[in-house]
C-alpha positions as CSV (number, residue, x, y, z in Angstrom):
1,M,137.1,127.8,81.5
2,D,134.1,125.6,80.7
3,A,131.6,124.3,83.3
4,K,133.1,120.7,83.2
5,K,136.6,122.0,83.7
6,I,135.6,124.1,86.7
7,L,133.7,121.2,88.2
8,R,136.6,118.8,87.7
9,K,138.9,121.2,89.4
10,S,136.7,121.8,92.4
11,I,136.0,118.1,93.0
12,K,139.7,117.2,92.7
13,E,140.5,119.9,95.3
14,K,137.9,118.5,97.7
15,L,139.1,115.0,97.2
16,S,142.7,116.0,97.8
17,E,141.7,117.0,101.3
18,L,140.7,113.4,102.2
19,N,143.3,112.0,104.5
20,L,144.4,108.3,104.2
21,P,142.4,106.9,107.1
22,E,139.2,108.7,105.9
23,Y,139.9,107.6,102.3
24,E,140.3,104.0,103.3
25,D,137.3,104.1,105.7
26,Q,134.9,105.6,103.1
27,S,136.3,103.2,100.4
28,Y,135.6,100.3,102.8
29,Q,132.0,101.4,103.6
30,I,131.3,101.9,99.9
31,A,132.7,98.4,99.1
32,Q,130.5,96.8,101.8
33,Q,127.4,98.4,100.2
34,L,128.5,97.2,96.8
35,Y,128.9,93.5,98.0
36,R,125.3,93.6,99.3
37,S,123.9,94.9,96.1
38,D,121.8,92.6,93.8
39,E,124.1,93.7,90.9
40,W,127.2,92.4,92.6
41,I,125.6,89.3,94.0
42,S,124.1,88.2,90.6
43,A,127.2,89.1,88.5
44,T,129.6,86.5,87.3
45,T,131.9,88.8,85.3
46,I,132.6,92.2,86.6
47,A,134.4,95.0,84.8
48,I,136.1,97.5,87.1
49,T,139.0,100.0,86.8
50,V,142.1,99.7,88.9
51,S,141.8,102.8,91.1
52,K,144.2,105.6,91.3
53,A,143.7,108.0,94.3
54,P,141.5,109.9,94.8
55,E,139.0,107.4,93.2
56,V,137.3,104.9,95.6
57,D,139.9,102.2,96.3
58,T,139.1,99.2,94.0
59,F,142.0,96.9,95.0
60,Q,140.0,95.5,97.9
61,I,136.9,95.1,95.6
62,I,139.0,93.2,93.0
63,R,140.3,90.9,95.8
64,K,136.8,90.3,97.1
65,G,135.7,89.4,93.6
66,W,138.5,86.8,93.3
67,E,137.6,85.4,96.8
68,Q,134.0,85.0,95.7
69,G,135.0,83.2,92.4
70,K,133.9,86.1,90.2
71,R,135.7,86.8,86.9
72,I,137.3,90.3,87.1
73,V,138.0,92.2,84.0
74,V,139.9,95.5,83.8
75,P,140.2,98.0,81.0
76,K,143.1,98.6,78.6
77,C,142.5,102.0,77.0
78,E,143.0,102.2,73.2
79,P,143.8,105.9,72.6
80,K,143.5,105.7,68.8
81,S,139.9,104.5,68.8
82,R,139.1,105.9,72.3
83,G,137.9,102.3,73.0
84,L,138.1,100.0,76.0
85,D,139.4,96.5,75.8
86,F,138.4,94.6,79.0
87,R,140.9,91.9,79.9
88,E,140.7,89.2,82.6
89,L,142.8,89.9,85.6
90,K,143.8,86.9,87.8
91,R,146.5,88.6,89.9
92,F,147.8,92.1,90.4
93,S,151.2,91.3,88.9
94,Q,149.5,91.2,85.5
95,L,149.2,95.0,85.6
96,E,151.7,97.6,84.3
97,T,151.9,101.3,84.6
98,V,151.0,103.2,81.5
99,F,150.4,106.9,80.8
100,Y,149.3,109.2,83.7
101,G,150.4,106.5,86.1
102,L,147.4,104.4,85.3
103,L,147.6,100.6,85.9
104,E,146.4,98.5,82.9
105,P,146.5,94.8,82.1
106,I,149.6,93.5,80.3
107,V,148.2,92.3,77.0
108,S,150.6,89.4,76.6
109,E,149.5,88.0,80.0
110,T,145.8,88.5,79.9
111,D,142.8,87.5,77.7
112,S,140.3,89.9,76.2
113,V,136.7,89.5,77.3
114,G,133.8,90.5,75.0
115,R,131.3,93.1,76.1
116,G,128.5,90.5,75.9
117,E,130.2,88.4,78.6
118,I,130.3,91.3,81.1
119,D,127.4,91.3,83.6
120,L,128.3,94.4,85.6
121,V,130.4,97.5,84.8
122,V,131.6,99.6,87.7
123,V,131.8,102.9,85.9
124,P,134.5,105.4,87.2
125,G,134.0,109.1,87.4
126,L,135.0,112.2,89.1
127,A,131.6,113.6,90.0
128,F,128.1,112.2,89.9
129,S,124.6,113.7,89.9
130,H,121.6,112.2,91.6
131,S,120.1,111.4,88.1
132,G,123.0,109.1,87.4
133,Y,125.1,111.3,85.1
134,R,128.8,111.4,85.6
135,L,131.7,113.7,84.9
136,G,134.4,111.4,83.7
137,F,138.1,112.2,83.4
138,G,137.7,113.6,79.9
139,G,138.4,110.8,77.4
140,G,134.8,109.7,76.7
141,Y,136.0,106.0,76.8
142,Y,133.2,104.8,79.0
143,D,130.4,106.7,77.2
144,R,131.5,104.9,74.0
145,F,131.6,101.5,75.7
146,L,128.2,101.9,77.4
147,A,126.4,103.1,74.3
148,D,125.5,99.5,73.3
149,F,126.2,97.7,76.6
150,Q,123.2,95.7,77.8
151,G,124.3,94.7,81.3
152,M,124.2,96.5,84.7
153,T,126.1,99.6,85.6
154,V,127.0,101.1,89.0
155,S,129.3,103.8,90.1
156,L,131.1,104.3,93.5
157,A,131.4,107.7,95.0
158,F,132.6,109.6,98.0
159,K,130.1,112.0,99.3
160,D,132.2,114.9,98.0
161,Q,131.7,113.5,94.5
162,L,127.9,113.9,94.6
163,V,126.8,117.1,93.0
164,G,123.5,118.8,92.2
165,E,123.9,118.7,88.5
166,I,126.5,117.9,85.8
167,P,126.6,119.5,82.3
168,V,125.1,116.7,80.2
169,E,125.7,116.1,76.5
170,S,123.6,114.0,74.1
171,H,126.0,111.1,74.2
172,D,126.2,110.9,78.0
173,I,124.7,107.7,79.5
174,P,123.6,107.6,83.1
175,V,124.5,104.7,85.4
176,Q,121.7,102.6,87.0
177,K,123.0,103.0,90.6
178,I,125.4,105.1,92.6
179,I,126.8,103.6,95.8
180,H,128.3,106.0,98.3
181,G,129.4,105.7,102.0
182,E,126.0,106.5,103.4
183,G,123.7,104.7,101.0
184,V,122.6,104.0,97.5
185,I,121.0,106.1,94.8
186,H,118.8,104.1,92.5
187,I,118.3,105.6,89.1
188,G,115.3,104.4,87.0
189,N,116.1,103.2,83.6
């Protein structure tokens, strides 16, 4: 088994031990840190995934964005091109369940938003290193999207998702900031 597979497996095992109160508590603490960040405050259009346990809960973050009048866009994966189509979400009923139980925007009910209109991307991942590199879920969708994205990037992580190092490949792009329950890791560009 390669290093990435082994790491994915061990992180998933650690995260599966988080009980619901702990999961919600840490997700809440992380969300509070996010709302205080300059990136969140200055962003008008925010791209974020609809979380699936054991990722940090993003439903509360999406709600907060709506309350604050921010435009929230969520990704529709395009498996053929391995691309992401971010679409504006105005209510949760505009989501449908697709492969692997992921929730994605219903195309007929949502509008596509161009990469140039997005101020902040909350980049998902399974594990993160202190240098901003992430271990994704294996599709490479975000690395492709971020390759020519000019805006701000942050990731949200439980402390069990922070690791010493991650096997890095040439196309991997680090995020600018990692927000976790106990603080924020700033990564120089």
